[in-house]
C-alpha positions in Angstrom: 5.3 68.0 -51.5 2.7 66.7 -49.4 1.8 63.6 -47.1 -0.4 61.0 -48.8 -2.7 59.0 -46.3 -4.8 55.9 -47.2 -7.5 54.9 -44.7 -9.2 51.5 -45.6 -9.0 52.1 -49.3 -10.6 49.0 -51.0 -11.2 48.4 -54.9 -13.8 46.3 -56.3 -14.4 45.2 -59.7 -18.1 44.0 -59.5 -18.1 41.5 -56.8 -14.4 40.9 -56.9 -12.4 42.8 -54.3 -9.0 43.4 -55.3 -7.8 45.9 -52.7 -8.6 44.7 -49.1 -8.9 47.6 -46.8 -5.6 49.2 -47.1 -4.1 51.8 -44.3 -0.9 53.8 -45.2 0.6 57.0 -44.4 3.2 58.2 -46.6 5.3 61.2 -45.2 6.1 64.5 -47.0 9.3 64.1 -48.7 9.3 60.2 -48.4 10.3 57.7 -51.2 8.1 55.0 -50.8 8.3 51.8 -53.0 5.1 49.4 -53.3 6.6 45.8 -54.1 5.3 42.6 -55.0 4.8 39.8 -57.6 2.3 40.4 -60.5 -1.4 40.6 -59.6 -0.7 41.8 -56.2 -2.6 45.2 -56.4 0.4 47.7 -56.4 -0.1 49.3 -59.8 -4.0 49.2 -59.4 -3.1 51.3 -55.8 -0.7 53.5 -57.5 -3.5 54.4 -60.2 -6.0 55.0 -57.2 -3.6 57.6 -55.9 -3.5 59.4 -59.5 -7.1 59.1 -60.0 -6.9 56.8 -62.9 -9.0 54.2 -60.8 -11.8 54.9 -58.9 -11.8 54.2 -55.0 -14.7 51.7 -54.1 -14.5 52.4 -50.4 -12.1 54.4 -48.1 -10.5 57.6 -47.8 -7.3 59.2 -49.6 -5.7 62.4 -48.7 -3.1 64.3 -50.4 -1.9 66.6 -47.9 -4.9 67.7 -46.0 -7.3 67.5 -49.1 -9.6 64.7 -49.6 -9.0 63.6 -53.3 -11.3 60.6 -53.6 -13.8 62.4 -56.2 -10.8 64.7 -57.7 -9.7 64.2 -61.3 -6.2 63.4 -61.8 -5.5 67.0 -63.0 -6.8 68.4 -59.6 -4.5 66.3 -57.5 -1.4 68.2 -58.2 0.4 64.9 -58.9 3.0 63.9 -61.8 3.4 60.4 -63.3 6.0 58.5 -64.9 4.8 55.7 -66.9 6.8 52.5 -68.0 6.3 53.2 -71.7 7.4 56.9 -71.4 4.1 58.2 -73.2 6.0 60.9 -75.2 4.6 62.6 -78.2 6.6 61.2 -81.3 5.9 64.7 -83.2 7.0 66.8 -80.9 10.8 67.8 -79.5 12.1 67.0 -76.0 11.7 70.8 -75.2 8.0 70.8 -76.4 7.4 67.3 -74.7 8.5 68.8 -71.4 6.7 72.1 -71.9 3.3 70.7 -72.7 1.6 70.3 -69.7 2.7 74.0 -68.4 1.6 75.5 -71.5 -1.8 73.9 -71.1 -2.1 75.3 -67.8 -1.1 78.6 -69.4 2.0 79.2 -67.8 4.4 82.4 -69.3 6.8 81.2 -72.0 9.3 82.6 -69.6 8.5 80.3 -66.7 7.9 77.4 -69.1 11.6 78.2 -70.5 13.0 78.3 -66.8 11.4 75.3 -65.7 12.5 73.1 -68.5 15.9 74.4 -68.9 16.0 73.8 -65.1 15.0 70.2 -65.4 17.0 69.4 -68.4 20.1 70.6 -66.4 19.2 68.6 -63.4 18.7 65.3 -65.7 21.8 66.1 -67.7 19.6 66.4 -71.1 20.1 70.1 -72.1 22.0 68.8 -75.2 18.9 66.7 -76.0 16.1 69.4 -75.8 15.8 69.9 -79.6 15.6 66.3 -80.5 12.6 64.2 -81.3 11.9 61.1 -79.3 12.7 58.8 -82.1 16.3 59.9 -81.7 16.8 59.2 -78.1 17.9 55.8 -76.4 15.6 54.2 -73.9 17.4 55.6 -71.1 17.3 59.1 -72.5 13.6 58.7 -73.3 12.9 57.9 -69.6 14.7 61.0 -68.4 12.5 63.2 -70.7 9.5 61.4 -69.3 11.1 62.3 -65.6 11.7 65.8 -66.8 8.3 66.4 -67.9 7.2 65.4 -64.3 9.7 67.7 -62.6 8.7 70.8 -64.4 5.1 70.3 -63.0 6.7 70.7 -59.6 3.9 68.6 -58.0 3.3 67.7 -54.6 3.8 64.0 -55.1 5.5 61.9 -58.0 4.5 58.6 -59.0 6.4 56.2 -60.8 5.0 53.1 -62.4 7.5 50.4 -63.1 9.6 53.1 -65.2 12.7 51.0 -65.7 11.2 47.7 -66.8 11.8 48.5 -70.4 15.4 49.1 -70.0 18.2 46.5 -70.3 19.9 45.6 -67.1 22.9 47.9 -67.4 20.9 50.9 -68.3 18.4 50.0 -65.6 21.2 50.4 -62.8 22.4 53.4 -64.4 18.8 55.0 -64.4 18.0 53.8 -61.1 20.9 55.6 -59.6 19.9 58.9 -61.3 16.4 58.7 -59.6 17.8 58.1 -56.4 20.2 61.0 -56.8 17.5 63.2 -58.0 15.4 62.4 -55.0 18.0 63.5 -52.9 18.2 66.9 -54.7 14.7 67.6 -54.7 13.2 65.8 -51.8 9.5 65.6 -52.9 7.3 62.8 -52.0 7.7 59.9 -54.4 5.4 56.7 -54.8 7.4 54.1 -56.8 6.0 50.7 -57.9 8.2 47.9 -58.9 8.4 44.2 -59.1 12.1 44.1 -58.9 13.1 43.7 -55.2 16.6 45.0 -56.0 14.9 48.3 -57.0 12.9 48.6 -53.9 15.9 47.8 -51.6 18.2 50.5 -53.4 15.7 53.3 -53.9 13.4 53.3 -50.9 13.2 55.2 -47.6 10.5 52.6 -46.7 9.1 49.5 -48.8 5.5 48.6 -48.7 5.3 44.9 -49.4 1.9 43.9 -51.1 0.4 40.3 -51.5 -3.0 39.6 -53.0 -4.3 43.3 -52.4 -2.9 43.4 -48.8 -0.3 44.9 -47.0 2.2 42.4 -45.5 4.8 44.5 -44.2 6.0 48.1 -44.1 9.7 49.0 -43.3 12.9 50.2 -44.0 15.0 48.0 -46.7 17.0 47.0 -43.6 13.8 45.8 -41.7 12.6 44.0 -44.7 15.4 42.1 -45.5 16.9 41.8 -42.0 13.8 41.2 -40.0 10.7 39.9 -42.0 7.7 39.7 -40.3 6.0 37.0 -42.6 7.7 34.2 -44.8 6.2 35.5 -48.2 8.4 38.9 -47.3 11.4 36.6 -46.4 11.0 34.7 -49.7 10.4 37.5 -52.0 13.7 39.6 -50.9 17.0 38.4 -51.7 18.7 36.9 -54.7 18.7 34.0 -54.2 16.1 34.2 -51.5 16.0 32.9 -48.0 16.3 29.2 -47.7 13.6 27.4 -45.8 13.3 24.2 -44.3 10.6 22.3 -42.1 11.6 22.3 -38.6 10.4 21.8 -35.0 11.4 23.0 -31.6 12.4 20.0 -28.9 12.9 20.3 -25.4 15.5 17.9 -24.2 17.5 17.7 -20.9 16.3 21.2 -20.2 17.7 22.6 -23.4 15.5 23.8 -26.4 16.9 22.1 -29.7 15.9 22.8 -33.0 15.1 19.9 -35.4 15.8 21.1 -39.1 14.5 18.6 -41.9 16.2 15.5 -41.0 19.3 16.8 -39.7 20.7 16.0 -36.1 18.8 18.3 -33.6 20.9 21.7 -33.0 21.2 23.3 -29.7 20.1 26.9 -29.5 22.1 29.7 -27.7 20.2 30.9 -24.8 18.7 34.2 -26.2 16.9 32.0 -29.0 16.0 29.4 -26.4 14.3 31.8 -24.4 12.4 33.6 -27.4 11.5 30.5 -28.8 10.8 28.0 -25.5 6.9 28.7 -25.7 6.5 27.4 -29.2 8.2 23.7 -28.6 6.2 21.1 -30.0 4.8 23.4 -32.8 5.8 22.8 -36.4 7.6 25.8 -37.8 9.7 26.5 -40.8 13.2 27.7 -40.2 14.8 30.2 -42.4 18.3 31.5 -43.1 19.9 33.4 -46.2 22.5 32.0 -48.3 25.1 34.4 -47.2 24.7 33.4 -43.3 26.0 29.8 -44.4 29.9 29.1 -44.1 32.3 26.3 -43.7 31.9 24.9 -40.4 36.0 25.3 -39.4 35.4 29.0 -39.9 33.0 29.2 -37.2 33.3 26.5 -34.7 31.0 28.3 -32.2 27.9 27.9 -34.8 25.5 25.0 -35.0 26.7 22.9 -37.8 25.0 20.5 -40.2 26.1 17.9 -42.6 25.1 18.5 -46.5 25.7 17.0 -49.8 27.1 19.4 -52.6 24.8 19.2 -55.6 25.9 22.3 -57.6 28.5 24.8 -57.7 27.9 28.1 -59.6 31.0 30.2 -60.0 29.9 34.0 -59.7 33.3 35.7 -59.9 33.5 37.3 -56.1 31.7 34.3 -54.7 30.4 31.1 -55.4 26.9 29.7 -55.1 26.7 26.1 -53.7 23.5 24.2 -53.9 23.4 21.8 -51.1 20.9 18.6 -50.5 19.9 17.9 -46.9 18.0 14.8 -47.6 15.1 15.7 -49.7 15.4 19.4 -49.0 17.7 22.0 -50.8 19.6 25.1 -49.4 21.9 27.6 -51.1 25.1 29.2 -49.6 27.2 32.0 -50.6 30.8 30.9 -50.1 34.4 32.2 -51.0 35.3 32.2 -54.6 38.1 29.8 -53.7 35.7 27.1 -52.2 34.8 24.8 -55.2 33.7 21.5 -53.9 32.9 18.7 -56.3 29.3 17.3 -56.7 28.6 14.6 -54.2 31.2 16.0 -51.7 29.9 16.2 -48.1 30.3 19.4 -46.4 30.1 20.6 -42.8 28.3 23.7 -42.9 28.0 26.2 -40.1 24.7 28.3 -39.6 25.1 31.7 -38.1 22.6 31.7 -35.1 22.7 35.5 -35.4 20.3 35.4 -38.4 18.0 32.5 -37.7 14.5 33.1 -38.8 11.3 31.0 -37.6 8.0 31.2 -39.3 4.6 29.4 -38.4 4.0 26.7 -40.9 0.1 27.4 -41.1 0.0 31.5 -41.0 3.5 32.3 -42.2 4.0 34.8 -39.6 7.6 35.2 -37.7 7.9 33.1 -34.5 
């Protein structure tokens, strides 16, 4: 395993810049996930690490070796693609062994590595089958096995689960996580699925339009987003956002959310946000941080009208109207208000977020 270091990495296609001066250090043995919407540059960045895309400017290191001009085969990396890229006429064993044989490994070493990887991935019973006889999840395990036998310094995964159905995706995702715990190799993983990012990563790199917006642990990305984009990208459903302003009245700092009655802020939040009074901001709170008011009498309360109730079994997702605005609340399964009902909703002040309306940065 090895560190991966990116220093002011840029990618241009003619006059169009796609990757805008990215700095990032990935520690040896770390599982890092690049996440973001389609077109944000995450796959391009991964392909630059792999050597499949040229670097327009900046420096890239794997370990202590600058790799800008090295061919993919000389970078000591292994890549797992979303379409598996298996040879249809070769057995599972021969697919996994192919790269080792190209590199002139002895048959004894080839067999040892293939058998070890197959045992790790629980595909020993599939070694003599052709890819057409495998399910999608089994093919993905074979593709992972082909990477493992290489024993590279860095593993690269490019949306490896996107072709699987939801149930199989969950199963293979768990296998990837368990595999990393066993081998502890450096992994860079690309996905547009924030659930994959949250469950797999040691650290998440959130990308938007070819720039890094935030790097952090899953807890940091979810609980302490530093930008509105990050807050809105994580969570299902994502964070609620409402226009707001901070007011000072009779020595108190109050939060005016949409057209609701101003809320008196707890002392800690009042001190934190006092200097921003008078500025237009955007208020954010996640659906799980709303509850029926009687349950938390010490929380700030707003009145809202029920628009829709979605029954999800373990919980109900309630869509509320606050004037012209909408917010969602995760409530207990026995809370089933009718559309048009007005509810008193308590807001957990420990999970208030404010973002600058112009820059999107956290206040």
